[in-house]
C-alpha positions as CSV (number, residue, x, y, z in Angstrom):
1,M,-20.1,36.8,27.8
2,K,-20.9,35.2,24.4
3,R,-18.6,37.6,22.7
4,I,-15.7,36.7,25.0
5,L,-16.3,33.0,24.4
6,L,-16.5,33.5,20.7
7,S,-13.3,35.6,20.6
8,A,-11.5,33.0,22.8
9,L,-12.6,30.2,20.5
10,L,-11.4,32.1,17.4
11,V,-8.0,32.8,19.0
12,L,-7.6,29.2,20.0
13,M,-8.5,28.0,16.5
14,L,-5.8,30.2,14.8
15,P,-3.0,27.8,15.4
16,L,-5.0,25.1,13.7
17,G,-4.4,26.8,10.4
18,A,-0.7,26.0,10.7
19,C,-1.5,22.3,11.1
20,S,-3.0,22.0,7.6
21,P,-1.2,19.6,5.3
22,T,1.2,21.2,2.9
23,E,0.8,20.8,-0.8
24,T,3.2,18.2,-2.2
25,A,4.5,18.2,-5.7
26,S,3.1,15.6,-8.0
27,T,5.0,12.3,-8.2
28,P,8.0,12.3,-10.4
29,E,7.4,10.7,-13.8
30,D,10.1,8.2,-13.3
31,S,8.4,6.7,-10.1
32,V,6.3,3.7,-10.8
33,I,3.1,3.0,-8.9
34,Q,3.3,-0.5,-7.4
35,P,0.3,-2.7,-8.3
36,F,-2.2,-4.0,-5.7
37,V,-1.7,-7.8,-6.0
38,T,-4.6,-10.1,-5.2
39,G,-4.7,-13.9,-4.9
40,A,-7.1,-16.7,-4.0
41,I,-7.1,-20.2,-2.6
42,P,-6.6,-22.5,-5.6
43,D,-9.8,-24.5,-5.1
44,Q,-10.9,-24.5,-8.8
45,D,-9.4,-24.8,-12.2
46,P,-6.6,-22.3,-12.5
47,E,-7.9,-20.9,-15.8
48,K,-11.4,-20.4,-14.3
49,L,-9.8,-18.6,-11.3
50,Q,-7.7,-16.4,-13.6
51,R,-10.9,-15.5,-15.5
52,L,-12.9,-14.7,-12.3
53,Y,-10.2,-12.8,-10.4
54,S,-9.1,-10.9,-13.5
55,K,-12.7,-9.4,-13.5
56,L,-12.3,-8.6,-9.8
57,A,-8.9,-7.0,-10.5
58,D,-10.4,-4.9,-13.3
59,Y,-13.2,-3.7,-11.0
60,L,-10.9,-2.8,-8.2
61,E,-8.5,-1.0,-10.6
62,A,-11.4,1.2,-11.8
63,E,-12.6,1.9,-8.2
64,L,-9.3,2.4,-6.5
65,G,-7.4,4.1,-9.4
66,V,-4.3,2.0,-9.0
67,P,-3.1,-1.0,-11.0
68,V,-4.5,-4.3,-9.7
69,E,-3.2,-7.7,-10.7
70,Y,-4.3,-11.2,-9.9
71,Q,-1.4,-13.6,-9.1
72,P,-2.2,-17.3,-9.1
73,V,-0.7,-19.5,-6.4
74,T,0.1,-23.2,-6.5
75,D,-1.6,-24.3,-3.2
76,Y,-3.1,-23.1,0.0
77,T,0.2,-22.9,1.9
78,A,1.7,-20.8,-1.0
79,A,-1.2,-18.4,-0.7
80,V,-0.7,-18.0,3.1
81,T,3.1,-17.6,2.7
82,A,2.8,-15.0,-0.1
83,F,0.4,-13.0,2.0
84,R,2.6,-13.1,5.1
85,V,5.8,-12.0,3.2
86,G,3.9,-9.2,1.4
87,D,3.9,-10.7,-2.1
88,L,0.1,-10.6,-2.1
89,D,-1.8,-7.6,-0.8
90,M,-5.2,-9.2,-0.6
91,V,-6.1,-12.9,-0.7
92,W,-9.4,-14.7,-0.7
93,F,-9.0,-17.0,2.3
94,G,-11.4,-19.2,4.2
95,G,-12.4,-18.3,7.8
96,L,-10.0,-20.6,9.5
97,T,-6.9,-18.9,8.1
98,G,-8.1,-15.5,9.5
99,V,-8.4,-17.0,12.9
100,Q,-5.0,-18.7,12.8
């Protein structure tokens, strides 16, 4: 009985081999990887924010393996708008913004 179950299981698993992802060619050299753009609420001196978030961008770039940039914004509303339209990929918001 165990042999029959094992054989049936192996037969049923055979089609799964066809489901494996295909190897894709490496990206063409003329394609450019878009940077991951971060931002933050401008609640401090812009130079200090640039210094702090540039360090975060460097860390994320090393961990993720993609270019990461910090983009300063003029005010809170600009940060929310830039995030909504896709100009910023990640923004350091307060808790209220996430709820809204």
